[in-house]
PyMOL Python script that loads the backbone (N, CA, C, O; Angstrom):
from pymol import cmd

cmd.read_pdbstr("""\
ATOM      1  N   MET A   1       0.763  -0.948  -0.153  1.00  0.00           N
ATOM      2  CA  MET A   1      -0.026  -0.454   0.018  1.00  0.00           C
ATOM      3  C   MET A   1       0.894   1.172   0.239  1.00  0.00           C
ATOM      4  O   MET A   1       1.564   1.355   1.256  1.00  0.00           O
ATOM      5  N   ASN A   2       0.786   2.217  -0.844  1.00  0.00           N
ATOM      6  CA  ASN A   2       1.433   3.367  -0.768  1.00  0.00           C
ATOM      7  C   ASN A   2       1.053   4.557   0.312  1.00  0.00           C
ATOM      8  O   ASN A   2       0.209   4.453   1.202  1.00  0.00           O
ATOM      9  N   LEU A   3       1.826   5.648   0.043  1.00  0.00           N
ATOM     10  CA  LEU A   3       1.461   6.544   0.577  1.00  0.00           C
ATOM     11  C   LEU A   3       0.152   7.327   0.594  1.00  0.00           C
ATOM     12  O   LEU A   3      -0.325   7.844   1.604  1.00  0.00           O
ATOM     13  N   ALA A   4      -0.626   7.376  -1.193  1.00  0.00           N
ATOM     14  CA  ALA A   4      -1.400   7.899  -1.108  1.00  0.00           C
ATOM     15  C   ALA A   4      -2.610   7.041  -0.588  1.00  0.00           C
ATOM     16  O   ALA A   4      -3.407   7.597   0.168  1.00  0.00           O
ATOM     17  N   GLN A   5      -2.753   6.076  -0.845  1.00  0.00           N
ATOM     18  CA  GLN A   5      -3.653   4.561  -0.538  1.00  0.00           C
ATOM     19  C   GLN A   5      -3.943   4.995   0.972  1.00  0.00           C
ATOM     20  O   GLN A   5      -5.052   5.281   1.425  1.00  0.00           O
ATOM     21  N   THR A   6      -2.751   4.986   1.650  1.00  0.00           N
ATOM     22  CA  THR A   6      -2.845   4.714   3.269  1.00  0.00           C
ATOM     23  C   THR A   6      -3.612   6.176   3.605  1.00  0.00           C
ATOM     24  O   THR A   6      -4.290   6.187   4.633  1.00  0.00           O
ATOM     25  N   ILE A   7      -3.560   7.176   2.954  1.00  0.00           N
ATOM     26  CA  ILE A   7      -3.908   8.511   3.474  1.00  0.00           C
ATOM     27  C   ILE A   7      -5.577   8.850   2.900  1.00  0.00           C
ATOM     28  O   ILE A   7      -6.317   9.743   3.313  1.00  0.00           O
ATOM     29  N   CYS A   8      -5.848   7.890   1.894  1.00  0.00           N
ATOM     30  CA  CYS A   8      -7.335   7.686   1.700  1.00  0.00           C
ATOM     31  C   CYS A   8      -8.063   6.906   2.676  1.00  0.00           C
ATOM     32  O   CYS A   8      -9.160   7.286   3.086  1.00  0.00           O
ATOM     33  N   LEU A   9      -7.301   5.421   3.225  1.00  0.00           N
ATOM     34  CA  LEU A   9      -7.777   4.736   3.983  1.00  0.00           C
ATOM     35  C   LEU A   9      -7.919   5.507   5.263  1.00  0.00           C
ATOM     36  O   LEU A   9      -9.003   5.430   5.840  1.00  0.00           O
ATOM     37  N   GLN A  10      -7.099   6.137   5.708  1.00  0.00           N
ATOM     38  CA  GLN A  10      -7.512   6.835   7.138  1.00  0.00           C
ATOM     39  C   GLN A  10      -8.003   8.109   6.722  1.00  0.00           C
ATOM     40  O   GLN A  10      -7.683   9.067   7.427  1.00  0.00           O
ATOM     41  N   HIS A  11      -8.698   8.308   5.743  1.00  0.00           N
ATOM     42  CA  HIS A  11      -9.422   9.697   5.831  1.00  0.00           C
ATOM     43  C   HIS A  11     -10.618   9.244   5.585  1.00  0.00           C
ATOM     44  O   HIS A  11     -11.594   9.976   5.748  1.00  0.00           O
ATOM     45  N   LYS A  12     -10.777   7.592   5.026  1.00  0.00           N
ATOM     46  CA  LYS A  12     -12.087   7.042   5.082  1.00  0.00           C
ATOM     47  C   LYS A  12     -12.419   6.845   6.669  1.00  0.00           C
ATOM     48  O   LYS A  12     -13.273   7.509   7.257  1.00  0.00           O
ATOM     49  N   PHE A  13     -11.624   5.841   7.267  1.00  0.00           N
ATOM     50  CA  PHE A  13     -11.973   5.843   8.684  1.00  0.00           C
ATOM     51  C   PHE A  13     -12.483   7.431   9.437  1.00  0.00           C
ATOM     52  O   PHE A  13     -13.665   7.599   9.739  1.00  0.00           O
ATOM     53  N   ASP A  14     -11.683   8.259   9.618  1.00  0.00           N
ATOM     54  CA  ASP A  14     -11.661   9.335   9.867  1.00  0.00           C
ATOM     55  C   ASP A  14     -13.139   9.738   9.631  1.00  0.00           C
ATOM     56  O   ASP A  14     -13.829   9.627  10.644  1.00  0.00           O
ATOM     57  N   LEU A  15     -13.690  10.119   8.680  1.00  0.00           N
ATOM     58  CA  LEU A  15     -15.001  10.403   7.881  1.00  0.00           C
ATOM     59  C   LEU A  15     -16.084   9.282   8.573  1.00  0.00           C
ATOM     60  O   LEU A  15     -17.126   9.653   9.113  1.00  0.00           O
ATOM     61  N   ARG A  16     -15.689   7.905   8.475  1.00  0.00           N
ATOM     62  CA  ARG A  16     -16.989   7.248   9.193  1.00  0.00           C
ATOM     63  C   ARG A  16     -17.134   8.023  10.694  1.00  0.00           C
ATOM     64  O   ARG A  16     -18.193   8.608  10.921  1.00  0.00           O
ATOM     65  N   GLY A  17     -16.284   8.022  11.505  1.00  0.00           N
ATOM     66  CA  GLY A  17     -16.140   8.606  13.056  1.00  0.00           C
ATOM     67  C   GLY A  17     -17.233   9.472  12.997  1.00  0.00           C
ATOM     68  O   GLY A  17     -18.351   9.383  13.505  1.00  0.00           O
ATOM     69  N   VAL A  18     -16.668  10.409  12.220  1.00  0.00           N
ATOM     70  CA  VAL A  18     -17.063  11.588  11.963  1.00  0.00           C
ATOM     71  C   VAL A  18     -18.879  11.572  11.919  1.00  0.00           C
ATOM     72  O   VAL A  18     -19.647  12.174  12.670  1.00  0.00           O
ATOM     73  N   LEU A  19     -19.236  10.563  10.637  1.00  0.00           N
ATOM     74  CA  LEU A  19     -20.399  10.678  10.353  1.00  0.00           C
ATOM     75  C   LEU A  19     -20.886   9.731  11.958  1.00  0.00           C
ATOM     76  O   LEU A  19     -21.643  10.293  12.749  1.00  0.00           O
ATOM     77  N   GLN A  20     -20.456   8.587  12.199  1.00  0.00           N
ATOM     78  CA  GLN A  20     -21.089   8.055  13.176  1.00  0.00           C
ATOM     79  C   GLN A  20     -21.300   8.869  14.596  1.00  0.00           C
ATOM     80  O   GLN A  20     -22.290   8.684  15.304  1.00  0.00           O
ATOM     81  N   TRP A  21     -20.561   9.514  14.823  1.00  0.00           N
ATOM     82  CA  TRP A  21     -20.799  10.975  15.563  1.00  0.00           C
ATOM     83  C   TRP A  21     -21.897  12.065  15.641  1.00  0.00           C
ATOM     84  O   TRP A  21     -22.375  12.674  16.598  1.00  0.00           O
ATOM     85  N   ARG A  22     -22.119  12.102  14.385  1.00  0.00           N
ATOM     86  CA  ARG A  22     -23.146  12.748  13.879  1.00  0.00           C
ATOM     87  C   ARG A  22     -24.269  12.412  13.820  1.00  0.00           C
ATOM     88  O   ARG A  22     -25.202  13.168  14.092  1.00  0.00           O
ATOM     89  N   VAL A  23     -24.421  11.023  13.395  1.00  0.00           N
ATOM     90  CA  VAL A  23     -25.773   9.768  13.551  1.00  0.00           C
ATOM     91  C   VAL A  23     -26.090  10.174  14.870  1.00  0.00           C
ATOM     92  O   VAL A  23     -27.046  10.941  14.991  1.00  0.00           O
ATOM     93  N   SER A  24     -25.287   9.700  16.193  1.00  0.00           N
ATOM     94  CA  SER A  24     -25.512  10.142  17.585  1.00  0.00           C
ATOM     95  C   SER A  24     -26.019  10.953  17.678  1.00  0.00           C
ATOM     96  O   SER A  24     -27.162  10.937  18.135  1.00  0.00           O
ATOM     97  N   ASP A  25     -25.329  12.204  17.235  1.00  0.00           N
ATOM     98  CA  ASP A  25     -25.542  13.429  17.734  1.00  0.00           C
ATOM     99  C   ASP A  25     -27.031  13.955  17.271  1.00  0.00           C
ATOM    100  O   ASP A  25     -27.644  14.714  18.021  1.00  0.00           O
ATOM    101  N   ALA A  26     -27.540  13.578  16.148  1.00  0.00           N
ATOM    102  CA  ALA A  26     -28.848  13.448  15.582  1.00  0.00           C
ATOM    103  C   ALA A  26     -29.850  12.824  16.497  1.00  0.00           C
ATOM    104  O   ALA A  26     -30.702  13.295  17.250  1.00  0.00           O
ATOM    105  N   GLU A  27     -29.427  11.459  16.153  1.00  0.00           N
ATOM    106  CA  GLU A  27     -30.603  11.113  17.761  1.00  0.00           C
ATOM    107  C   GLU A  27     -30.744  11.281  18.672  1.00  0.00           C
ATOM    108  O   GLU A  27     -31.895  11.121  19.078  1.00  0.00           O
ATOM    109  N   SER A  28     -29.580  11.765  19.743  1.00  0.00           N
ATOM    110  CA  SER A  28     -29.615  12.811  20.775  1.00  0.00           C
ATOM    111  C   SER A  28     -30.508  13.835  20.758  1.00  0.00           C
ATOM    112  O   SER A  28     -31.446  13.946  21.548  1.00  0.00           O
ATOM    113  N   LEU A  29     -30.171  14.784  19.644  1.00  0.00           N
ATOM    114  CA  LEU A  29     -31.022  15.307  19.510  1.00  0.00           C
ATOM    115  C   LEU A  29     -32.763  15.266  19.171  1.00  0.00           C
ATOM    116  O   LEU A  29     -33.592  15.864  19.856  1.00  0.00           O
ATOM    117  N   VAL A  30     -33.053  14.507  18.084  1.00  0.00           N
ATOM    118  CA  VAL A  30     -34.093  13.627  17.756  1.00  0.00           C
ATOM    119  C   VAL A  30     -35.231  13.485  19.473  1.00  0.00           C
ATOM    120  O   VAL A  30     -36.338  13.985  19.676  1.00  0.00           O
ATOM    121  N   SER A  31     -34.319  12.569  20.465  1.00  0.00           N
ATOM    122  CA  SER A  31     -34.732  12.431  21.855  1.00  0.00           C
ATOM    123  C   SER A  31     -35.173  13.361  22.180  1.00  0.00           C
ATOM    124  O   SER A  31     -36.378  13.342  22.433  1.00  0.00           O
ATOM    125  N   SER A  32     -34.395  14.667  22.338  1.00  0.00           N
ATOM    126  CA  SER A  32     -34.297  15.231  23.713  1.00  0.00           C
ATOM    127  C   SER A  32     -35.718  15.962  23.390  1.00  0.00           C
ATOM    128  O   SER A  32     -36.549  16.234  24.258  1.00  0.00           O
ATOM    129  N   GLN A  33     -35.913  16.333  21.491  1.00  0.00           N
ATOM    130  CA  GLN A  33     -36.675  17.020  21.333  1.00  0.00           C
ATOM    131  C   GLN A  33     -38.014  16.550  21.489  1.00  0.00           C
ATOM    132  O   GLN A  33     -38.997  17.231  21.782  1.00  0.00           O
ATOM    133  N   ALA A  34     -37.954  15.033  21.213  1.00  0.00           N
ATOM    134  CA  ALA A  34     -39.476  13.844  21.704  1.00  0.00           C
ATOM    135  C   ALA A  34     -39.383  14.400  23.427  1.00  0.00           C
ATOM    136  O   ALA A  34     -40.514  14.467  23.908  1.00  0.00           O
ATOM    137  N   TRP A  35     -38.463  14.729  24.242  1.00  0.00           N
ATOM    138  CA  TRP A  35     -38.441  14.371  25.767  1.00  0.00           C
ATOM    139  C   TRP A  35     -39.286  16.013  25.555  1.00  0.00           C
ATOM    140  O   TRP A  35     -40.508  15.983  25.701  1.00  0.00           O
ATOM    141  N   GLU A  36     -38.768  17.102  25.291  1.00  0.00           N
ATOM    142  CA  GLU A  36     -39.295  18.368  25.399  1.00  0.00           C
ATOM    143  C   GLU A  36     -41.002  18.367  24.673  1.00  0.00           C
ATOM    144  O   GLU A  36     -41.869  19.071  25.191  1.00  0.00           O
ATOM    145  N   ASN A  37     -41.319  17.459  23.397  1.00  0.00           N
ATOM    146  CA  ASN A  37     -42.731  17.410  23.346  1.00  0.00           C
ATOM    147  C   ASN A  37     -43.527  17.018  24.405  1.00  0.00           C
ATOM    148  O   ASN A  37     -44.514  17.631  24.811  1.00  0.00           O
ATOM    149  N   ASN A  38     -42.942  15.670  24.979  1.00  0.00           N
ATOM    150  CA  ASN A  38     -43.812  15.162  26.130  1.00  0.00           C
ATOM    151  C   ASN A  38     -44.037  16.083  27.046  1.00  0.00           C
ATOM    152  O   ASN A  38     -45.199  16.474  27.148  1.00  0.00           O
ATOM    153  N   ILE A  39     -43.136  16.589  27.823  1.00  0.00           N
ATOM    154  CA  ILE A  39     -42.790  17.667  28.804  1.00  0.00           C
ATOM    155  C   ILE A  39     -43.601  18.984  28.017  1.00  0.00           C
ATOM    156  O   ILE A  39     -43.388  20.107  28.474  1.00  0.00           O
ATOM    157  N   LYS A  40     -44.214  18.886  27.236  1.00  0.00           N
ATOM    158  CA  LYS A  40     -44.710  19.776  26.775  1.00  0.00           C
ATOM    159  C   LYS A  40     -46.329  19.331  26.842  1.00  0.00           C
ATOM    160  O   LYS A  40     -47.263  19.591  27.601  1.00  0.00           O
ATOM    161  N   GLN A  41     -46.231  18.890  26.188  1.00  0.00           N
ATOM    162  CA  GLN A  41     -47.693  17.852  26.805  1.00  0.00           C
ATOM    163  C   GLN A  41     -48.380  17.623  27.818  1.00  0.00           C
ATOM    164  O   GLN A  41     -49.485  18.111  28.059  1.00  0.00           O
ATOM    165  N   LYS A  42     -47.655  16.721  28.606  1.00  0.00           N
ATOM    166  CA  LYS A  42     -47.751  17.001  29.968  1.00  0.00           C
ATOM    167  C   LYS A  42     -48.351  18.285  30.950  1.00  0.00           C
ATOM    168  O   LYS A  42     -49.149  18.218  31.885  1.00  0.00           O
ATOM    169  N   SER A  43     -47.742  19.315  30.445  1.00  0.00           N
ATOM    170  CA  SER A  43     -47.836  20.450  30.839  1.00  0.00           C
ATOM    171  C   SER A  43     -49.108  21.369  30.539  1.00  0.00           C
ATOM    172  O   SER A  43     -49.729  22.210  31.189  1.00  0.00           O
ATOM    173  N   GLU A  44     -49.194  20.910  29.464  1.00  0.00           N
ATOM    174  CA  GLU A  44     -50.860  21.458  28.696  1.00  0.00           C
ATOM    175  C   GLU A  44     -52.266  20.735  29.720  1.00  0.00           C
ATOM    176  O   GLU A  44     -53.300  21.236  30.162  1.00  0.00           O
ATOM    177  N   ILE A  45     -51.544  19.049  29.813  1.00  0.00           N
ATOM    178  CA  ILE A  45     -52.863  18.209  30.300  1.00  0.00           C
ATOM    179  C   ILE A  45     -53.051  19.223  31.861  1.00  0.00           C
ATOM    180  O   ILE A  45     -54.056  19.725  32.366  1.00  0.00           O
ATOM    181  N   ILE A  46     -51.787  19.223  32.232  1.00  0.00           N
ATOM    182  CA  ILE A  46     -51.873  19.859  33.991  1.00  0.00           C
ATOM    183  C   ILE A  46     -52.347  20.780  33.658  1.00  0.00           C
ATOM    184  O   ILE A  46     -53.532  20.760  33.992  1.00  0.00           O
ATOM    185  N   GLN A  47     -52.013  21.904  33.000  1.00  0.00           N
ATOM    186  CA  GLN A  47     -52.606  23.383  32.816  1.00  0.00           C
ATOM    187  C   GLN A  47     -54.397  23.323  32.777  1.00  0.00           C
ATOM    188  O   GLN A  47     -55.176  23.997  33.451  1.00  0.00           O
ATOM    189  N   ALA A  48     -54.700  22.284  31.756  1.00  0.00           N
ATOM    190  CA  ALA A  48     -56.247  22.212  31.389  1.00  0.00           C
ATOM    191  C   ALA A  48     -57.004  21.065  32.642  1.00  0.00           C
ATOM    192  O   ALA A  48     -58.181  20.769  32.433  1.00  0.00           O
ATOM    193  N   GLN A  49     -56.396  20.531  33.746  1.00  0.00           N
ATOM    194  CA  GLN A  49     -56.643  19.880  34.770  1.00  0.00           C
ATOM    195  C   GLN A  49     -56.686  21.175  35.888  1.00  0.00           C
ATOM    196  O   GLN A  49     -57.782  21.351  36.420  1.00  0.00           O
ATOM    197  N   ALA A  50     -55.652  22.030  36.257  1.00  0.00           N
ATOM    198  CA  ALA A  50     -56.034  23.180  36.970  1.00  0.00           C
ATOM    199  C   ALA A  50     -56.701  24.050  36.678  1.00  0.00           C
ATOM    200  O   ALA A  50     -56.705  25.046  37.402  1.00  0.00           O
ATOM    201  N   ASP A  51     -57.542  23.996  35.465  1.00  0.00           N
ATOM    202  CA  ASP A  51     -58.740  25.017  35.053  1.00  0.00           C
ATOM    203  C   ASP A  51     -60.009  24.496  35.224  1.00  0.00           C
ATOM    204  O   ASP A  51     -61.093  25.033  35.456  1.00  0.00           O
ATOM    205  N   MET A  52     -59.569  23.007  35.016  1.00  0.00           N
ATOM    206  CA  MET A  52     -60.952  22.357  35.416  1.00  0.00           C
ATOM    207  C   MET A  52     -61.077  22.570  36.762  1.00  0.00           C
ATOM    208  O   MET A  52     -61.994  23.290  37.160  1.00  0.00           O
ATOM    209  N   ILE A  53     -60.326  22.076  37.514  1.00  0.00           N
ATOM    210  CA  ILE A  53     -60.653  22.187  38.924  1.00  0.00           C
ATOM    211  C   ILE A  53     -60.950  23.734  39.619  1.00  0.00           C
ATOM    212  O   ILE A  53     -61.840  23.872  40.459  1.00  0.00           O
ATOM    213  N   ALA A  54     -60.100  24.864  39.166  1.00  0.00           N
ATOM    214  CA  ALA A  54     -60.525  26.041  39.218  1.00  0.00           C
ATOM    215  C   ALA A  54     -62.103  26.525  38.715  1.00  0.00           C
ATOM    216  O   ALA A  54     -62.743  27.300  39.426  1.00  0.00           O
ATOM    217  N   SER A  55     -62.417  26.233  37.999  1.00  0.00           N
ATOM    218  CA  SER A  55     -64.027  26.008  37.268  1.00  0.00           C
ATOM    219  C   SER A  55     -64.906  25.355  38.265  1.00  0.00           C
ATOM    220  O   SER A  55     -65.961  25.853  38.658  1.00  0.00           O
ATOM    221  N   VAL A  56     -64.363  24.071  38.707  1.00  0.00           N
ATOM    222  CA  VAL A  56     -65.415  23.288  39.846  1.00  0.00           C
ATOM    223  C   VAL A  56     -65.271  24.114  41.491  1.00  0.00           C
ATOM    224  O   VAL A  56     -66.084  24.009  42.410  1.00  0.00           O
ATOM    225  N   ASN A  57     -64.427  24.648  41.491  1.00  0.00           N
ATOM    226  CA  ASN A  57     -64.120  25.565  42.747  1.00  0.00           C
ATOM    227  C   ASN A  57     -65.000  26.788  42.785  1.00  0.00           C
ATOM    228  O   ASN A  57     -65.479  27.353  43.768  1.00  0.00           O
ATOM    229  N   LYS A  58     -65.102  27.057  41.584  1.00  0.00           N
ATOM    230  CA  LYS A  58     -65.753  28.333  41.568  1.00  0.00           C
ATOM    231  C   LYS A  58     -66.786  28.128  41.385  1.00  0.00           C
ATOM    232  O   LYS A  58     -67.546  28.932  41.925  1.00  0.00           O
ATOM    233  N   THR A  59     -67.511  26.890  40.483  1.00  0.00           N
ATOM    234  CA  THR A  59     -69.041  26.700  41.053  1.00  0.00           C
ATOM    235  C   THR A  59     -69.399  25.851  42.390  1.00  0.00           C
ATOM    236  O   THR A  59     -70.595  25.713  42.648  1.00  0.00           O
ATOM    237  N   ILE A  60     -68.809  25.499  42.918  1.00  0.00           N
ATOM    238  CA  ILE A  60     -68.833  25.009  44.199  1.00  0.00           C
ATOM    239  C   ILE A  60     -68.962  26.472  45.145  1.00  0.00           C
ATOM    240  O   ILE A  60     -69.612  26.489  46.190  1.00  0.00           O
ATOM    241  N   ALA A  61     -68.369  27.468  44.703  1.00  0.00           N
ATOM    242  CA  ALA A  61     -68.080  28.719  46.270  1.00  0.00           C
ATOM    243  C   ALA A  61     -69.741  29.376  45.436  1.00  0.00           C
ATOM    244  O   ALA A  61     -70.511  30.010  46.157  1.00  0.00           O
ATOM    245  N   GLY A  62     -70.027  29.190  44.284  1.00  0.00           N
ATOM    246  CA  GLY A  62     -71.702  29.712  44.204  1.00  0.00           C
ATOM    247  C   GLY A  62     -72.467  29.256  44.770  1.00  0.00           C
ATOM    248  O   GLY A  62     -73.355  29.826  45.404  1.00  0.00           O
ATOM    249  N   ALA A  63     -72.244  27.925  44.635  1.00  0.00           N
ATOM    250  CA  ALA A  63     -73.509  26.596  45.243  1.00  0.00           C
ATOM    251  C   ALA A  63     -73.247  27.258  46.912  1.00  0.00           C
ATOM    252  O   ALA A  63     -73.927  28.151  47.416  1.00  0.00           O
ATOM    253  N   ALA A  64     -72.755  26.958  47.187  1.00  0.00           N
ATOM    254  CA  ALA A  64     -72.126  27.393  48.594  1.00  0.00           C
ATOM    255  C   ALA A  64     -72.491  28.962  49.271  1.00  0.00           C
ATOM    256  O   ALA A  64     -72.790  29.178  50.446  1.00  0.00           O
ATOM    257  N   LYS A  65     -72.345  30.190  47.919  1.00  0.00           N
ATOM    258  CA  LYS A  65     -73.082  30.795  48.763  1.00  0.00           C
ATOM    259  C   LYS A  65     -74.544  30.843  48.623  1.00  0.00           C
ATOM    260  O   LYS A  65     -75.222  31.006  49.638  1.00  0.00           O
ATOM    261  N   SER A  66     -75.161  30.703  47.344  1.00  0.00           N
ATOM    262  CA  SER A  66     -76.395  30.326  47.234  1.00  0.00           C
ATOM    263  C   SER A  66     -76.870  29.761  48.513  1.00  0.00           C
ATOM    264  O   SER A  66     -77.574  30.560  49.130  1.00  0.00           O
ATOM    265  N   THR A  67     -76.665  28.414  49.200  1.00  0.00           N
ATOM    266  CA  THR A  67     -77.286  27.770  49.675  1.00  0.00           C
ATOM    267  C   THR A  67     -77.017  28.539  51.137  1.00  0.00           C
ATOM    268  O   THR A  67     -77.949  28.538  51.941  1.00  0.00           O
ATOM    269  N   ASN A  68     -75.893  29.125  51.457  1.00  0.00           N
ATOM    270  CA  ASN A  68     -76.082  29.992  52.552  1.00  0.00           C
ATOM    271  C   ASN A  68     -77.077  31.107  52.783  1.00  0.00           C
ATOM    272  O   ASN A  68     -77.754  31.382  53.773  1.00  0.00           O
ATOM    273  N   GLU A  69     -76.993  31.575  51.793  1.00  0.00           N
ATOM    274  CA  GLU A  69     -78.259  32.734  51.257  1.00  0.00           C
ATOM    275  C   GLU A  69     -79.717  32.603  51.823  1.00  0.00           C
ATOM    276  O   GLU A  69     -80.438  33.414  52.405  1.00  0.00           O
ATOM    277  N   THR A  70     -79.959  30.833  51.311  1.00  0.00           N
ATOM    278  CA  THR A  70     -81.100  30.388  51.144  1.00  0.00           C
ATOM    279  C   THR A  70     -81.583  29.955  52.993  1.00  0.00           C
ATOM    280  O   THR A  70     -82.644  30.063  53.608  1.00  0.00           O
ATOM    281  N   ILE A  71     -80.187  29.447  53.382  1.00  0.00           N
ATOM    282  CA  ILE A  71     -80.842  29.186  55.124  1.00  0.00           C
ATOM    283  C   ILE A  71     -80.675  30.344  55.682  1.00  0.00           C
ATOM    284  O   ILE A  71     -81.333  30.370  56.722  1.00  0.00           O
ATOM    285  N   ALA A  72     -79.844  31.789  55.414  1.00  0.00           N
ATOM    286  CA  ALA A  72     -80.520  32.299  56.321  1.00  0.00           C
ATOM    287  C   ALA A  72     -81.565  32.916  55.845  1.00  0.00           C
ATOM    288  O   ALA A  72     -82.031  33.657  56.711  1.00  0.00           O
ATOM    289  N   LYS A  73     -82.223  32.955  54.737  1.00  0.00           N
ATOM    290  CA  LYS A  73     -83.358  33.703  54.373  1.00  0.00           C
ATOM    291  C   LYS A  73     -84.686  32.578  55.112  1.00  0.00           C
ATOM    292  O   LYS A  73     -85.818  32.920  55.454  1.00  0.00           O
ATOM    293  N   ASN A  74     -84.238  31.585  55.166  1.00  0.00           N
ATOM    294  CA  ASN A  74     -85.292  30.588  55.614  1.00  0.00           C
ATOM    295  C   ASN A  74     -85.177  30.557  57.758  1.00  0.00           C
ATOM    296  O   ASN A  74     -86.149  30.378  58.492  1.00  0.00           O
ATOM    297  N   ILE A  75     -83.691  30.793  58.236  1.00  0.00           N
ATOM    298  CA  ILE A  75     -83.932  31.355  59.625  1.00  0.00           C
ATOM    299  C   ILE A  75     -84.757  32.808  59.622  1.00  0.00           C
ATOM    300  O   ILE A  75     -85.807  32.925  60.255  1.00  0.00           O
ATOM    301  N   ALA A  76     -84.325  33.633  59.040  1.00  0.00           N
ATOM    302  CA  ALA A  76     -84.914  34.797  59.123  1.00  0.00           C
ATOM    303  C   ALA A  76     -86.345  34.575  59.167  1.00  0.00           C
ATOM    304  O   ALA A  76     -86.857  34.809  60.262  1.00  0.00           O
ATOM    305  N   ALA A  77     -87.073  34.202  58.290  1.00  0.00           N
ATOM    306  CA  ALA A  77     -88.869  33.755  58.035  1.00  0.00           C
ATOM    307  C   ALA A  77     -88.930  32.834  59.258  1.00  0.00           C
ATOM    308  O   ALA A  77     -89.990  32.929  59.876  1.00  0.00           O
ATOM    309  N   LEU A  78     -87.912  31.839  59.822  1.00  0.00           N
ATOM    310  CA  LEU A  78     -88.406  31.393  61.120  1.00  0.00           C
ATOM    311  C   LEU A  78     -88.585  32.327  62.405  1.00  0.00           C
ATOM    312  O   LEU A  78     -89.358  32.123  63.341  1.00  0.00           O
ATOM    313  N   VAL A  79     -87.708  33.391  62.246  1.00  0.00           N
ATOM    314  CA  VAL A  79     -87.353  34.225  63.941  1.00  0.00           C
ATOM    315  C   VAL A  79     -88.354  35.115  63.752  1.00  0.00           C
ATOM    316  O   VAL A  79     -88.796  35.625  64.781  1.00  0.00           O
ATOM    317  N   ASN A  80     -89.149  35.661  62.041  1.00  0.00           N
ATOM    318  CA  ASN A  80     -90.374  36.549  62.125  1.00  0.00           C
ATOM    319  C   ASN A  80     -91.229  36.145  61.961  1.00  0.00           C
ATOM    320  O   ASN A  80     -91.983  36.795  61.238  1.00  0.00           O
ATOM    321  N   ARG A  81     -91.745  34.764  62.517  1.00  0.00           N
ATOM    322  CA  ARG A  81     -92.923  34.275  62.479  1.00  0.00           C
ATOM    323  C   ARG A  81     -93.526  34.547  63.747  1.00  0.00           C
ATOM    324  O   ARG A  81     -94.678  34.176  63.975  1.00  0.00           O
TER     325      ARG A  81
END
""", "prot")
cmd.dss("prot")
cmd.show_as("cartoon", "prot")
cmd.util.cbc("prot")
cmd.orient("prot")
């Protein structure tokens, strides 16, 4: 094997190493992006659940206020008999 062949062979192996590193880097990036998308989706689900809980709490507070007002009216009616 002459010097030119040796240099070409060495260069070929160097390129393989670079390509393998690039593929590994790309796979890591895809995995990272998938992880970020998963976190984003879970965050959106958690936010939707928090919004539902806030809505339910508001409904409960409204019902409690209405019930308290009804009880107060009924007590006042009984007292004023």
